[in-house]
N, CA, C and O atoms as a DFTB+ gen file, in Angstrom:
624 C
 N C O
     1  1     125.254     116.589     132.758
     2  2     124.901     114.873     132.789
     3  2     123.132     114.867     132.643
     4  3     122.532     114.534     131.621
     5  1     122.492     115.323     133.936
     6  2     121.267     115.341     134.560
     7  2     120.746     115.977     133.027
     8  3     120.034     115.376     132.223
     9  1     121.212     117.115     132.898
    10  2     120.094     118.262     131.871
    11  2     120.957     117.474     130.576
    12  3     121.886     117.844     129.858
    13  1     120.653     116.989     130.611
    14  2     121.330     116.019     128.432
    15  2     120.436     115.338     128.807
    16  3     119.389     115.449     128.170
    17  1     120.459     114.526     129.781
    18  2     119.332     113.633     130.176
    19  2     118.029     113.757     129.531
    20  3     117.538     113.138     128.587
    21  1     117.480     114.928     130.435
    22  2     116.583     115.343     130.630
    23  2     115.770     116.001     129.380
    24  3     114.592     115.928     129.031
    25  1     117.384     116.956     128.641
    26  2     117.227     117.780     127.211
    27  2     116.252     116.698     126.072
    28  3     115.174     116.810     125.488
    29  1     117.590     115.388     126.194
    30  2     117.165     114.080     125.218
    31  2     115.746     112.986     125.321
    32  3     115.395     112.135     124.503
    33  1     115.090     113.380     126.676
    34  2     113.374     112.513     126.180
    35  2     113.454     113.667     126.671
    36  3     113.637     113.519     127.879
    37  1     113.404     115.162     126.304
    38  2     112.070     116.350     125.890
    39  2     111.647     115.992     124.511
    40  3     110.555     115.608     124.094
    41  1     113.471     116.342     123.531
    42  2     113.279     115.902     122.160
    43  2     112.635     114.325     122.469
    44  3     111.596     114.463     123.115
    45  1     112.862     113.251     122.270
    46  2     112.386     111.741     122.243
    47  2     110.730     112.228     122.551
    48  3     109.945     112.123     121.610
    49  1     110.323     112.656     123.624
    50  2     109.007     113.475     124.051
    51  2     107.851     113.513     122.322
    52  3     107.003     112.860     121.714
    53  1     109.049     115.420     122.231
    54  2     107.964     115.691     120.928
    55  2     108.360     114.951     119.908
    56  3     107.347     114.868     119.213
    57  1     109.607     114.081     119.139
    58  2     109.222     113.629     118.358
    59  2     108.175     112.876     118.172
    60  3     107.465     113.258     117.241
    61  1     107.522     111.142     119.194
    62  2     107.221     110.701     119.947
    63  2     105.168     111.301     119.188
    64  3     104.252     110.637     118.703
    65  1     105.333     112.804     119.491
    66  2     103.812     113.180     120.359
    67  2     103.789     113.845     118.375
    68  3     102.771     113.751     117.689
    69  1     105.108     114.444     117.853
    70  2     104.875     114.277     116.666
    71  2     103.259     114.780     115.407
    72  3     102.548     115.730     115.080
    73  1     103.595     112.660     115.043
    74  2     102.710     112.867     114.049
    75  2     101.292     112.674     114.530
    76  3     100.528     112.230     113.673
    77  1     100.695     112.955     115.925
    78  2      99.565     112.403     116.662
    79  2      99.186     114.419     116.417
    80  3      98.138     114.835     115.922
    81  1      99.893     114.974     116.723
    82  2      99.420     116.959     117.358
    83  2      99.693     116.554     115.557
    84  3      98.997     115.635     115.990
    85  1     100.027     116.292     113.853
    86  2     100.275     116.665     112.787
    87  2      98.603     116.340     112.507
    88  3      97.784     117.177     112.126
    89  1      98.201     114.200     112.948
    90  2      97.270     114.588     112.375
    91  2      95.762     115.396     113.234
    92  3      94.548     115.334     113.041
    93  1      96.474     115.981     114.030
    94  2      95.164     117.108     114.641
    95  2      94.894     117.443     113.061
    96  3      94.172     117.013     112.161
    97  1      96.098     118.676     113.279
    98  2      95.961     119.509     112.287
    99  2      95.633     119.311     111.011
   100  3      95.511     120.302     110.291
   101  1      95.423     117.988     110.472
   102  2      95.364     117.867     109.702
   103  2      94.247     117.205     109.458
   104  3      93.920     116.739     108.366
   105  1      93.260     117.115     111.100
   106  2      91.947     116.734     111.295
   107  2      91.434     118.364     110.768
   108  3      90.866     118.525     109.688
   109  1      91.661     119.211     111.474
   110  2      91.320     120.630     111.754
   111  2      91.028     121.106     109.983
   112  3      90.035     121.266     109.273
   113  1      92.211     121.182     109.852
   114  2      91.931     121.932     107.781
   115  2      90.999     120.821     107.173
   116  3      90.368     121.241     106.203
   117  1      90.731     119.382     107.531
   118  2      89.922     118.776     106.029
   119  2      88.245     119.450     106.699
   120  3      87.417     120.010     105.981
   121  1      88.113     119.253     107.905
   122  2      86.916     119.467     109.040
   123  2      86.613     121.375     108.547
   124  3      85.536     121.968     108.591
   125  1      87.483     121.731     108.270
   126  2      86.968     123.691     108.140
   127  2      87.329     123.395     106.581
   128  3      88.027     124.329     106.184
   129  1      87.103     122.411     105.522
   130  2      87.150     122.469     104.217
   131  2      88.515     123.906     103.384
   132  3      88.295     124.915     102.713
   133  1      89.198     123.576     103.647
   134  2      90.734     124.526     103.524
   135  2      91.753     123.995     102.503
   136  3      92.934     123.772     102.773
   137  1      91.318     123.861     101.596
   138  2      92.438     123.078     100.616
   139  2      93.524     123.726     101.578
   140  3      93.712     123.336     102.731
   141  1      94.177     124.706     101.000
   142  2      95.392     124.494     100.876
   143  2      95.975     124.133     102.293
   144  3      97.057     123.547     102.320
   145  1      95.158     124.525     103.798
   146  2      95.491     124.459     104.521
   147  2      95.823     122.146     104.548
   148  3      96.753     121.476     104.997
   149  1      94.812     121.843     103.993
   150  2      94.996     120.714     103.312
   151  2      96.434     119.427     102.832
   152  3      96.942     118.371     103.208
   153  1      96.540     120.597     101.645
   154  2      97.403     120.503     100.432
   155  2      99.301     120.952     101.333
   156  3     100.179     121.259     100.527
   157  1      99.640     120.939     102.637
   158  2     100.661     121.604     103.218
   159  2     100.971     119.888     104.118
   160  3     102.054     119.528     104.578
   161  1     100.034     119.323     104.138
   162  2     100.040     118.069     104.931
   163  2     100.050     116.290     103.804
   164  3      99.992     115.160     104.290
   165  1     100.164     116.723     101.931
   166  2      99.892     115.709     100.985
   167  2     100.712     115.617     100.651
   168  3     101.386     116.476     101.220
   169  1     101.533     114.887      99.741
   170  2     102.006     114.654      99.125
   171  2     101.357     114.210      97.784
   172  3     101.861     113.322      97.097
   173  1     100.413     114.754      97.500
   174  2      99.922     114.225      96.106
   175  2     100.560     113.287      95.259
   176  3     100.148     112.136      95.117
   177  1     101.450     113.704      94.754
   178  2     102.106     112.754      93.305
   179  2     102.432     111.320      93.739
   180  3     102.239     110.358      92.996
   181  1     103.193     111.175      95.611
   182  2     103.603     110.454      95.883
   183  2     102.005     109.641      96.061
   184  3     101.859     108.647      95.351
   185  1     100.879     110.019      96.937
   186  2      99.384     109.294      96.349
   187  2      99.690     108.233      95.574
   188  3     100.027     107.052      95.658
   189  1      99.236     109.840      94.082
   190  2      98.736     109.008      92.449
   191  2     100.271     107.885      92.521
   192  3     100.049     107.476      93.661
   193  1     101.046     107.453      92.282
   194  2     101.850     106.893      91.998
   195  2     101.420     105.333      93.088
   196  3     100.766     104.313      92.871
   197  1     102.009     105.739      93.991
   198  2     101.359     104.471      94.297
   199  2     100.108     103.935      94.060
   200  3      99.870     102.742      93.867
   201  1      99.411     104.736      94.076
   202  2      97.859     103.836      93.417
   203  2      98.012     103.623      91.632
   204  3      97.127     103.366      90.816
   205  1      99.057     103.779      91.484
   206  2      99.794     103.268      90.304
   207  2     100.161     102.805      90.400
   208  3      99.423     101.830      90.262
   209  1     101.322     102.389      90.673
   210  2     102.197     100.684      91.225
   211  2     100.949     100.149      92.421
   212  3     101.699      99.296      92.897
   213  1     100.338     100.072      92.818
   214  2      99.118      99.372      93.357
   215  2      98.485      98.897      92.039
   216  3      98.251      97.689      92.054
   217  1      98.152      99.521      90.919
   218  2      97.550      98.919      89.974
   219  2      97.962      98.282      88.987
   220  3      97.284      97.529      88.288
   221  1      99.015      98.520      88.874
   222  2     100.380      97.311      88.210
   223  2     100.898      96.106      88.980
   224  3     101.735      95.953      89.870
   225  1      99.818      95.053      88.080
   226  2     100.122      93.915      88.419
   227  2     101.577      93.599      88.394
   228  3     102.357      93.182      89.251
   229  1     101.644      93.786      87.682
   230  2     103.710      93.295      87.911
   231  2     104.389      93.848      88.820
   232  3     105.605      93.657      88.829
   233  1     103.989      94.387      89.468
   234  2     104.050      95.105      91.370
   235  2     103.470      94.453      92.366
   236  3     102.249      94.607      92.389
   237  1     103.722      94.067      92.842
   238  2     103.618      93.896      94.235
   239  2     104.223      94.227      95.658
   240  3     105.345      94.171      96.163
   241  1     102.952      94.600      96.069
   242  2     103.481      95.183      97.806
   243  2     102.462      94.895      98.599
   244  3     101.347      94.515      98.243
   245  1     102.970      95.137     100.024
   246  2     102.986      93.888     100.898
   247  2     101.693      94.710     101.512
   248  3     101.968      95.886     101.273
   249  1     100.595      94.675     102.093
   250  2      99.603      94.519     102.836
   251  2      98.372      96.046     102.436
   252  3      97.579      96.704     103.109
   253  1      98.867      96.048     100.839
   254  2      97.743      97.251      99.920
   255  2      97.272      96.906      99.490
   256  3      97.399      97.112      98.283
   257  1      95.925      95.765     100.060
   258  2      94.672      94.765      98.840
   259  2      93.699      96.236      98.383
   260  3      93.016      96.686      99.302
   261  1      93.627      96.905      97.155
   262  2      92.745      97.506      97.531
   263  2      91.522      97.008      97.172
   264  3      91.514      96.133      96.306
   265  1      90.150      97.490      97.803
   266  2      89.001      97.256      98.242
   267  2      88.076      97.795      96.940
   268  3      88.051      98.926      96.455
   269  1      87.243      96.462      96.500
   270  2      86.913      96.145      95.721
   271  2      85.607      97.797      95.456
   272  3      85.506      98.126      94.274
   273  1      84.894      98.523      96.319
   274  2      84.870      99.568      95.656
   275  2      86.458     100.379      94.719
   276  3      86.755     100.147      93.547
   277  1      87.015     101.061      95.418
   278  2      88.238     102.107      94.811
   279  2      88.511     101.213      93.574
   280  3      88.795     101.721      92.489
   281  1      88.392      99.440      93.813
   282  2      88.940      99.472      91.871
   283  2      87.550      99.744      91.092
   284  3      87.706     100.734      90.376
   285  1      86.837      99.454      91.030
   286  2      85.303      99.430      90.842
   287  2      85.815     101.563      90.592
   288  3      85.911     102.103      89.489
   289  1      85.931     101.940      91.313
   290  2      85.888     103.556      91.206
   291  2      86.658     103.632      90.541
   292  3      86.065     104.272      89.672
   293  1      87.784     103.473      90.103
   294  2      89.817     103.794      89.296
   295  2      89.098     102.879      88.447
   296  3      89.284     103.268      87.294
   297  1      88.288     101.741      88.451
   298  2      87.526     101.181      86.065
   299  2      87.528     102.121      85.936
   300  3      88.448     102.835      85.536
   301  1      86.385     102.418      86.271
   302  2      85.366     103.078      85.712
   303  2      85.147     104.702      85.541
   304  3      84.253     105.306      84.948
   305  1      86.807     105.413      86.608
   306  2      87.371     106.266      85.550
   307  2      88.532     106.756      83.975
   308  3      88.711     107.606      83.102
   309  1      89.290     104.759      84.832
   310  2      90.095     104.889      84.086
   311  2      89.321     104.787      81.443
   312  3      89.641     105.143      80.309
   313  1      88.181     103.963      82.326
   314  2      87.635     103.642      80.712
   315  2      86.922     105.522      80.646
   316  3      87.168     106.049      79.561
   317  1      86.183     106.388      81.594
   318  2      85.616     107.453      81.232
   319  2      87.233     108.315      80.788
   320  3      86.883     109.085      79.893
   321  1      88.419     108.467      80.960
   322  2      89.268     109.581      81.407
   323  2      90.566     108.912      80.933
   324  3      91.534     109.666      81.026
   325  1      90.855     107.603      80.414
   326  2      91.840     107.217      79.766
   327  2      93.202     106.775      80.360
   328  3      93.239     105.831      81.149
   329  1      94.248     107.399      80.017
   330  2      95.299     106.980      80.611
   331  2      95.799     108.067      82.232
   332  3      96.603     107.969      83.159
   333  1      95.137     108.670      81.943
   334  2      95.404     110.355      83.018
   335  2      94.643     110.340      84.106
   336  3      94.552     111.395      84.735
   337  1      93.620     108.652      84.776
   338  2      91.826     108.709      85.299
   339  2      92.971     109.218      86.685
   340  3      92.726     110.254      87.302
   341  1      94.269     108.294      87.058
   342  2      94.523     108.743      88.505
   343  2      94.776     110.825      88.630
   344  3      94.323     111.747      89.308
   345  1      95.624     110.659      87.663
   346  2      96.266     112.482      88.344
   347  2      94.956     113.241      87.765
   348  3      95.060     114.466      87.813
   349  1      93.412     112.610      87.079
   350  2      92.076     113.914      87.421
   351  2      91.126     113.233      88.359
   352  3      90.057     113.825      88.507
   353  1      91.384     111.441      89.427
   354  2      90.012     111.341      89.883
   355  2      91.033     111.430      91.454
   356  3      90.555     112.074      92.388
   357  1      92.272     110.819      91.611
   358  2      92.430     111.095      92.709
   359  2      93.896     112.416      93.351
   360  3      95.111     112.269      93.491
   361  1      92.758     113.866      93.635
   362  2      93.512     114.873      93.901
   363  2      92.531     115.762      95.231
   364  3      91.474     115.281      95.638
   365  1      92.897     116.623      95.584
   366  2      92.347     116.790      96.947
   367  2      91.195     116.706      96.964
   368  3      90.768     115.706      97.542
   369  1      90.650     117.215      96.647
   370  2      88.660     116.627      96.923
   371  2      89.114     115.122      97.448
   372  3      89.250     114.844      98.639
   373  1      89.284     114.374      96.559
   374  2      89.403     112.742      96.682
   375  2      90.334     112.623      98.010
   376  3      89.668     112.270      98.984
   377  1      91.449     112.792      98.234
   378  2      92.265     113.354      99.733
   379  2      90.738     113.568     100.736
   380  3      90.262     112.749     101.522
   381  1      90.371     114.527     100.492
   382  2      89.559     115.178     102.089
   383  2      88.678     114.601     102.092
   384  3      87.916     114.786     103.042
   385  1      88.247     113.467     100.912
   386  2      86.957     112.442     101.020
   387  2      87.596     110.871     101.180
   388  3      86.985     109.881     100.780
   389  1      88.779     110.822     101.759
   390  2      89.439     109.092     102.317
   391  2      89.438     109.732     103.859
   392  3      88.935     109.224     104.861
   393  1      90.162     111.015     103.749
   394  2      89.633     111.249     105.299
   395  2      88.985     111.643     106.384
   396  3      89.199     112.023     107.535
   397  1      88.056     111.412     105.582
   398  2      85.970     111.691     106.152
   399  2      85.414     111.235     105.636
   400  3      84.415     111.849     105.261
   401  1      85.578     109.867     105.208
   402  2      84.928     109.266     104.534
   403  2      84.236     107.664     106.199
   404  3      83.314     106.853     106.292
   405  1      84.961     107.926     106.730
   406  2      84.472     107.473     108.131
   407  2      83.054     108.610     109.316
   408  3      82.193     108.225     110.108
   409  1      83.394     109.774     108.935
   410  2      82.688     110.472     109.582
   411  2      81.889     110.586     109.697
   412  3      81.514     111.626     109.154
   413  1      80.538     109.653     110.575
   414  2      79.080     109.085     110.429
   415  2      78.460     111.098     111.529
   416  3      77.356     111.620     111.684
   417  1      79.907     111.526     111.980
   418  2      78.451     112.853     112.194
   419  2      78.867     114.207     111.345
   420  3      79.932     114.605     110.873
   421  1      77.730     114.644     111.370
   422  2      77.303     115.728     109.732
   423  2      78.182     117.018     110.145
   424  3      78.928     117.638     109.387
   425  1      77.927     117.300     111.553
   426  2      78.715     118.611     112.063
   427  2      79.727     118.284     112.988
   428  3      79.255     117.576     113.877
   429  1      80.942     118.517     113.139
   430  2      81.108     118.381     113.928
   431  2      82.846     117.503     114.774
   432  3      83.737     117.716     115.597
   433  1      82.257     116.319     113.617
   434  2      82.845     114.967     114.253
   435  2      83.865     115.221     113.495
   436  3      83.874     116.365     113.040
   437  1      85.068     114.278     113.087
   438  2      86.369     113.826     111.769
   439  2      86.527     112.743     112.335
   440  3      85.924     111.980     113.089
   441  1      87.996     112.887     111.519
   442  2      88.355     111.080     111.665
   443  2      89.303     110.630     112.539
   444  3      89.476     109.412     112.511
   445  1      89.864     111.160     113.187
   446  2      90.339     111.106     114.835
   447  2      89.848     109.944     115.336
   448  3      90.401     108.882     115.048
   449  1      88.217     110.005     116.543
   450  2      87.863     109.732     116.591
   451  2      87.648     108.005     116.180
   452  3      87.212     107.086     116.874
   453  1      88.239     108.022     114.517
   454  2      87.217     106.614     114.013
   455  2      88.849     105.669     113.866
   456  3      89.026     104.459     113.723
   457  1      89.653     106.579     113.951
   458  2      91.216     105.487     114.408
   459  2      91.237     105.280     115.030
   460  3      91.112     105.906     116.083
   461  1      91.622     102.977     114.584
   462  2      91.618     102.057     115.215
   463  2      93.353     102.048     115.620
   464  3      93.835     101.579     116.651
   465  1      93.966     102.590     114.688
   466  2      95.766     102.447     115.084
   467  2      95.989     103.573     114.310
   468  3      95.437     104.157     113.378
   469  1      97.758     103.780     115.539
   470  2      98.124     104.775     114.627
   471  2      99.470     104.351     115.561
   472  3      99.534     103.831     116.675
   473  1     100.599     104.837     114.542
   474  2     102.463     103.629     115.718
   475  2     103.030     103.948     113.936
   476  3     102.479     103.783     112.848
   477  1     104.847     104.648     114.501
   478  2     105.283     104.306     113.804
   479  2     105.754     103.166     112.978
   480  3     105.768     102.254     113.804
   481  1     106.053     102.786     112.119
   482  2     106.709     102.233     111.511
   483  2     108.341     101.523     111.024
   484  3     109.100     100.554     111.023
   485  1     108.182     102.392     110.789
   486  2     110.328     102.887     111.547
   487  2     110.234     105.007     111.616
   488  3     109.283     105.758     111.403
   489  1     111.330     105.227     111.908
   490  2     111.282     106.170     112.967
   491  2     111.082     107.381     111.492
   492  3     110.525     108.437     111.790
   493  1     111.577     107.188     109.813
   494  2     110.707     108.632     109.756
   495  2     109.211     107.120     108.528
   496  3     109.499     106.759     107.387
   497  1     108.270     106.782     109.052
   498  2     107.406     106.513     108.907
   499  2     106.097     106.400     110.049
   500  3     105.991     106.006     111.211
   501  1     105.135     107.010     108.967
   502  2     103.855     106.643     110.164
   503  2     103.209     106.094     109.813
   504  3     103.101     106.432     108.635
   505  1     102.065     104.750     110.171
   506  2     101.181     104.061     109.735
   507  2      99.651     104.360     110.139
   508  3      99.424     103.733     111.174
   509  1      98.423     105.134     109.687
   510  2      97.031     104.849     110.091
   511  2      95.992     104.604     109.967
   512  3      95.242     104.725     108.999
   513  1      95.825     104.184     111.076
   514  2      94.300     103.062     110.105
   515  2      92.919     104.277     111.054
   516  3      92.806     104.839     112.143
   517  1      92.306     104.161     110.040
   518  2      90.977     104.570     110.362
   519  2      89.359     103.581     110.379
   520  3      88.761     103.485     109.307
   521  1      89.087     103.270     110.960
   522  2      88.777     101.845     110.911
   523  2      88.500     100.962     111.946
   524  3      89.033     101.015     113.054
   525  1      87.430      99.917     111.493
   526  2      87.754      98.833     111.856
   527  2      88.314      98.111     111.005
   528  3      87.598      98.146     110.004
   529  1      89.011      97.603     110.864
   530  2      89.673      96.100     109.671
   531  2      88.687      95.027     109.175
   532  3      88.988      94.252     108.268
   533  1      86.999      95.004     110.071
   534  2      86.492      94.334     109.686
   535  2      85.565      95.115     108.705
   536  3      84.847      94.565     107.870
   537  1      85.701      96.971     108.975
   538  2      84.898      97.153     108.173
   539  2      85.168      98.362     107.217
   540  3      84.532      99.416     107.224
   541  1      86.679      97.899     106.027
   542  2      86.364      98.312     105.292
   543  2      86.942      99.817     105.172
   544  3      86.633     100.805     104.507
   545  1      88.492      99.344     106.683
   546  2      88.998     100.721     106.492
   547  2      90.486     101.694     106.119
   548  3      91.546     101.278     106.587
   549  1      90.490     103.164     105.149
   550  2      91.457     103.770     105.138
   551  2      92.844     103.081     105.763
   552  3      93.220     102.609     106.836
   553  1      93.352     103.313     104.464
   554  2      95.055     103.750     105.891
   555  2      95.171     104.375     105.273
   556  3      94.748     104.413     104.117
   557  1      96.382     105.764     106.371
   558  2      97.423     106.417     105.428
   559  2      98.711     105.954     105.694
   560  3      98.900     104.989     106.435
   561  1      99.585     106.548     105.162
   562  2     100.489     106.142     104.983
   563  2     101.945     107.858     105.538
   564  3     102.186     108.490     104.510
   565  1     102.314     108.149     106.143
   566  2     103.237     109.340     105.831
   567  2     104.490     109.075     106.364
   568  3     104.746     108.234     107.225
   569  1     105.220     109.794     105.838
   570  2     106.441     110.228     105.717
   571  2     106.949     111.243     105.844
   572  3     106.577     112.326     105.393
   573  1     108.353     110.873     106.816
   574  2     108.394     112.670     107.431
   575  2     109.900     112.714     106.754
   576  3     110.990     112.155     106.875
   577  1     108.886     114.343     105.499
   578  2     110.447     115.027     104.655
   579  2     110.689     115.879     105.078
   580  3     110.458     115.948     106.286
   581  1     111.165     116.813     104.553
   582  2     112.098     118.210     104.863
   583  2     110.717     119.286     105.658
   584  3     110.844     119.869     106.735
   585  1     109.388     119.309     104.716
   586  2     108.715     119.777     105.468
   587  2     107.241     118.977     106.181
   588  3     106.036     118.896     105.938
   589  1     108.608     118.290     107.575
   590  2     107.560     117.746     108.095
   591  2     106.680     116.209     108.047
   592  3     107.292     115.298     107.490
   593  1     105.777     115.996     108.406
   594  2     105.063     115.003     108.243
   595  2     103.956     115.123     106.623
   596  3     102.969     115.852     106.531
   597  1     104.477     114.217     105.538
   598  2     102.702     114.013     104.824
   599  2     102.590     112.791     104.346
   600  3     103.249     111.790     104.063
   601  1     101.679     113.161     104.353
   602  2     100.784     112.444     103.419
   603  2     100.959     111.370     102.454
   604  3     100.140     111.091     101.579
   605  1     101.911     110.865     102.628
   606  2     101.931     109.988     100.702
   607  2     101.832     108.949     100.552
   608  3     102.716     108.395      99.900
   609  1     100.462     107.977     101.194
   610  2     100.233     107.336     100.113
   611  2      98.852     106.655     101.508
   612  3      98.978     106.223     102.654
   613  1      97.510     106.919     100.482
   614  2      95.787     106.410     100.893
   615  2      95.718     105.013     100.275
   616  3      96.384     104.599      99.326
   617  1      94.869     104.414     100.926
   618  2      94.194     102.711     100.945
   619  2      93.873     102.146     101.473
   620  3      94.400     101.629     102.459
   621  1      92.262     101.915     100.782
   622  2      91.785     101.059     101.594
   623  2      91.345      98.963     101.474
   624  3      90.873      98.374     102.447
């Protein structure tokens, strides 16, 4: 019985630590500009669908108010690119840019030092806020899938 308790506690500790380890690995991949490694941590299609849903005025989603800068950026893209603007603009490069947007150190720094909040919102969802609440933070939503923790939504 004691061994079962120790194994259970160890499994719980590993599970609770896992998304933080994945954040560190994602930061390292972004800083090294390793597109393949960054891509392995994200669900780009889910990010694009989420942005389209938030742009749809008939769909309400709590806590997902987009910043004025983002709205202007996407509106400009829609004018230039038409209906495929989200697919064209929200790509791997854009995701990396969002991850490092608060990175004021040109060499060496990453986004981990700017995390103001990181916690589970459910057993298979993890929310991260990069930056202070009052300084246009970037929010990252991770979902646990068969591939591990995947970045499935980004907004600011």
